[in-house]
PAKE-138163 format. One record per atom (N, C-alpha, C): residue number from 0; residue in one letter; atom name; y, z, x. Coordinates in steps of 0.05 Angstrom, whole numbers. Last residue first. Layout:
<recs>
   lofi   timi   margu        v        w        u
    NUM      A      CA        Y        Z        X
...
</recs>
This chain:
<recs>
   lofi   timi   margu        v        w        u
     89      X       N    -1413     -984     6636
     89      X      CA    -1426     -987     6609
     89      X       C    -1406     -986     6587
     88      X       N    -1392     -972     6683
     88      X      CA    -1387     -999     6673
     88      X       C    -1400    -1004     6646
     87      X       N    -1403     -925     6710
     87      X      CA    -1382     -925     6690
     87      X       C    -1374     -953     6681
     86      X       N    -1421     -949     6776
     86      X      CA    -1425     -933     6752
     86      X       C    -1401     -935     6734
     85      X       N    -1414     -972     6824
     85      X      CA    -1417     -990     6801
     85      X       C    -1421     -975     6775
     84      X       N    -1381     -967     6886
     84      X      CA    -1391     -953     6862
     84      X       C    -1392     -973     6839
     83      X       N    -1400    -1010     6941
     83      X      CA    -1380     -999     6922
     83      X       C    -1394     -986     6898
     82      X       N    -1446     -986     6992
     82      X      CA    -1438    -1006     6971
     82      X       C    -1417     -994     6953
     81      X       N    -1461     -944     7023
     81      X      CA    -1437     -958     7031
     81      X       C    -1428     -979     7011
     80      X       N    -1530     -956     7013
     80      X      CA    -1509     -938     7022
     80      X       C    -1485     -953     7031
     79      X       N    -1550     -995     6957
     79      X      CA    -1546     -993     6986
     79      X       C    -1524     -973     6993
     78      X       N    -1588     -967     6906
     78      X      CA    -1562     -978     6913
     78      X       C    -1559     -974     6943
     77      X       N    -1645     -976     6863
     77      X      CA    -1633     -967     6888
     77      X       C    -1606     -981     6892
     76      X       N    -1650     -958     6794
     76      X      CA    -1650     -978     6815
     76      X       C    -1637     -967     6840
     75      X       N    -1677     -942     6729
     75      X      CA    -1669     -933     6756
     75      X       C    -1670     -956     6776
     74      X       N    -1671     -926     6663
     74      X      CA    -1672     -948     6681
     74      X       C    -1661     -939     6708
     73      X       N    -1700     -896     6608
     73      X      CA    -1687     -891     6633
     73      X       C    -1692     -916     6651
     72      X       N    -1694     -889     6540
     72      X      CA    -1703     -908     6561
     72      X       C    -1687     -901     6585
     71      X       N    -1714     -854     6481
     71      X      CA    -1699     -855     6506
     71      X       C    -1711     -877     6524
     70      X       N    -1709     -833     6413
     70      X      CA    -1719     -852     6433
     70      X       C    -1701     -852     6458
     69      X       N    -1734     -791     6362
     69      X      CA    -1713     -797     6382
     69      X       C    -1725     -817     6401
     68      X       N    -1771     -820     6306
     68      X      CA    -1767     -803     6329
     68      X       C    -1742     -810     6345
     67      X       N    -1785     -852     6263
     67      X      CA    -1764     -832     6258
     67      X       C    -1758     -814     6282
     66      X       N    -1803     -911     6252
     66      X      CA    -1801     -896     6277
     66      X       C    -1779     -875     6275
     65      X       N    -1803     -929     6200
     65      X      CA    -1827     -936     6217
     65      X       C    -1827     -921     6243
     64      X       N    -1753     -915     6179
     64      X      CA    -1777     -900     6170
     64      X       C    -1802     -906     6187
     63      X       N    -1695     -914     6194
     63      X      CA    -1717     -925     6210
     63      X       C    -1743     -911     6203
     62      X       N    -1662     -884     6163
     62      X      CA    -1660     -914     6160
     62      X       C    -1682     -928     6176
     61      X       N    -1667     -833     6179
     61      X      CA    -1682     -841     6155
     61      X       C    -1682     -871     6152
     60      X       N    -1672     -827     6250
     60      X      CA    -1657     -834     6226
     60      X       C    -1676     -840     6203
     59      X       N    -1661     -798     6315
     59      X      CA    -1679     -804     6292
     59      X       C    -1662     -809     6267
     58      X       N    -1618     -832     6362
     58      X      CA    -1626     -809     6346
     58      X       C    -1646     -817     6324
     57      X       N    -1626     -860     6427
     57      X      CA    -1621     -864     6398
     57      X       C    -1632     -839     6383
     56      X       N    -1605     -880     6493
     56      X      CA    -1615     -861     6473
     56      X       C    -1609     -869     6445
     55      X       N    -1611     -894     6561
     55      X      CA    -1606     -905     6535
     55      X       C    -1618     -885     6515
     54      X       N    -1585     -885     6624
     54      X      CA    -1600     -872     6603
     54      X       C    -1592     -884     6576
     53      X       N    -1589     -907     6689
     53      X      CA    -1577     -913     6663
     53      X       C    -1596     -901     6642
     52      X       N    -1575     -895     6755
     52      X      CA    -1592     -886     6732
     52      X       C    -1577     -892     6707
     51      X       N    -1578     -916     6822
     51      X      CA    -1565     -917     6797
     51      X       C    -1585     -909     6775
     50      X       N    -1581     -882     6886
     50      X      CA    -1593     -896     6863
     50      X       C    -1574     -897     6840
     49      X       N    -1591     -874     6956
     49      X      CA    -1573     -875     6934
     49      X       C    -1585     -892     6911
     48      X       N    -1644     -836     6987
     48      X      CA    -1623     -856     6987
     48      X       C    -1606     -853     6962
     47      X       N    -1716     -830     6998
     47      X      CA    -1688     -819     7000
     47      X       C    -1668     -842     6999
     46      X       N    -1757     -875     6959
     46      X      CA    -1752     -853     6977
     46      X       C    -1723     -844     6977
     45      X       N    -1762     -912     6919
     45      X      CA    -1761     -922     6946
     45      X       C    -1754     -900     6966
     44      X       N    -1763     -884     6870
     44      X      CA    -1787     -898     6879
     44      X       C    -1786     -910     6907
     43      X       N    -1741     -835     6842
     43      X      CA    -1731     -848     6867
     43      X       C    -1755     -862     6881
     42      X       N    -1769     -812     6801
     42      X      CA    -1749     -832     6794
     42      X       C    -1740     -848     6819
     41      X       N    -1836     -800     6795
     41      X      CA    -1814     -797     6814
     41      X       C    -1794     -819     6808
     40      X       N    -1862     -773     6733
     40      X      CA    -1857     -795     6752
     40      X       C    -1834     -790     6770
     39      X       N    -1905     -727     6716
     39      X      CA    -1876     -728     6722
     39      X       C    -1871     -750     6742
     38      X       N    -1953     -710     6680
     38      X      CA    -1945     -737     6690
     38      X       C    -1915     -738     6694
     37      X       N    -1962     -660     6660
     37      X      CA    -1983     -672     6677
     37      X       C    -1975     -699     6688
     36      X       N    -1917     -649     6628
     36      X      CA    -1924     -632     6651
     36      X       C    -1944     -644     6670
     35      X       N    -1870     -696     6610
     35      X      CA    -1898     -688     6607
     35      X       C    -1907     -673     6632
     34      X       N    -1807     -665     6625
     34      X      CA    -1823     -689     6620
     34      X       C    -1852     -680     6618
     33      X       N    -1783     -619     6643
     33      X      CA    -1791     -620     6615
     33      X       C    -1805     -646     6607
     32      X       N    -1743     -652     6690
     32      X      CA    -1754     -627     6680
     32      X       C    -1761     -630     6651
     31      X       N    -1757     -710     6725
     31      X      CA    -1745     -699     6701
     31      X       C    -1759     -672     6694
     30      X       N    -1747     -716     6796
     30      X      CA    -1764     -716     6772
     30      X       C    -1749     -703     6749
     29      X       N    -1742     -743     6857
     29      X      CA    -1725     -736     6834
     29      X       C    -1742     -739     6810
     28      X       N    -1746     -748     6925
     28      X      CA    -1760     -739     6902
     28      X       C    -1740     -730     6880
     27      X       N    -1719     -757     6971
     27      X      CA    -1734     -779     6960
     27      X       C    -1751     -772     6936
     26      X       N    -1685     -721     6994
     26      X      CA    -1713     -715     6996
     26      X       C    -1731     -739     6987
     25      X       N    -1634     -735     6982
     25      X      CA    -1641     -733     7011
     25      X       C    -1671     -729     7015
     24      X       N    -1606     -777     6935
     24      X      CA    -1627     -758     6941
     24      X       C    -1633     -759     6971
     23      X       N    -1549     -789     6896
     23      X      CA    -1561     -791     6923
     23      X       C    -1583     -770     6925
     22      X       N    -1530     -828     6838
     22      X      CA    -1536     -803     6852
     22      X       C    -1549     -809     6879
     21      X       N    -1491     -851     6784
     21      X      CA    -1502     -856     6810
     21      X       C    -1509     -829     6822
     20      X       N    -1501     -866     6713
     20      X      CA    -1491     -850     6736
     20      X       C    -1502     -861     6762
     19      X       N    -1488     -883     6646
     19      X      CA    -1497     -892     6673
     19      X       C    -1484     -874     6694
     18      X       N    -1509     -885     6578
     18      X      CA    -1493     -873     6600
     18      X       C    -1505     -881     6626
     17      X       N    -1508     -902     6512
     17      X      CA    -1516     -911     6538
     17      X       C    -1497     -899     6558
     16      X       N    -1530     -897     6445
     16      X      CA    -1515     -886     6467
     16      X       C    -1526     -896     6493
     15      X       N    -1561     -929     6411
     15      X      CA    -1536     -917     6401
     15      X       C    -1518     -907     6423
     14      X       N    -1592     -992     6422
     14      X      CA    -1588     -964     6431
     14      X       C    -1561     -954     6421
     13      X       N    -1599    -1046     6416
     13      X      CA    -1615    -1028     6399
     13      X       C    -1611     -999     6406
     12      X       N    -1558    -1070     6450
     12      X      CA    -1562    -1078     6423
     12      X       C    -1577    -1058     6406
     11      X       N    -1543    -1065     6503
     11      X      CA    -1538    -1042     6485
     11      X       C    -1547    -1047     6457
     10      X       N    -1556    -1080     6563
     10      X      CA    -1566    -1089     6538
     10      X       C    -1564    -1066     6518
      9      X       N    -1531    -1102     6625
      9      X      CA    -1529    -1083     6604
      9      X       C    -1539    -1095     6577
      8      X       N    -1574    -1122     6679
      8      X      CA    -1552    -1127     6660
      8      X       C    -1553    -1107     6638
      7      X       N    -1592    -1076     6732
      7      X      CA    -1598    -1095     6711
      7      X       C    -1574    -1100     6693
      6      X       N    -1587    -1071     6801
      6      X      CA    -1574    -1062     6776
      6      X       C    -1579    -1084     6754
      5      X       N    -1653    -1079     6830
      5      X      CA    -1624    -1082     6830
      5      X       C    -1613    -1075     6803
      4      X       N    -1704    -1067     6822
      4      X      CA    -1696    -1069     6850
      4      X       C    -1667    -1074     6853
      3      X       N    -1724    -1017     6773
      3      X      CA    -1714    -1043     6781
      3      X       C    -1706    -1043     6810
      2      X       N    -1764     -984     6727
      2      X      CA    -1755     -985     6755
      2      X       C    -1747    -1013     6761
      1      X       N    -1763     -949     6670
      1      X      CA    -1761     -976     6680
      1      X       C    -1749     -976     6708
      0      X       N    -1791     -912     6619
      0      X      CA    -1783     -912     6646
      0      X       C    -1784     -941     6656
</recs>
């Protein structure tokens, strides 16, 4: 999990898949279902508003014997209401 104050530059080098979306929360609470039951971080760290979310992922591989697990990185940043859409630039 990585919280930023603005949209970070794209870094795809070690990730097989990268997707980016924008969303709006009116409650200021956005959590992942199925994340560790005892530690569900709030993705919308500045409360209600508009946010960008970039999800990086990689599959397990035999070519990576030191780390055969799936891997994910979520990056979240706030977006000013009324700002132009910046998603789909990955």
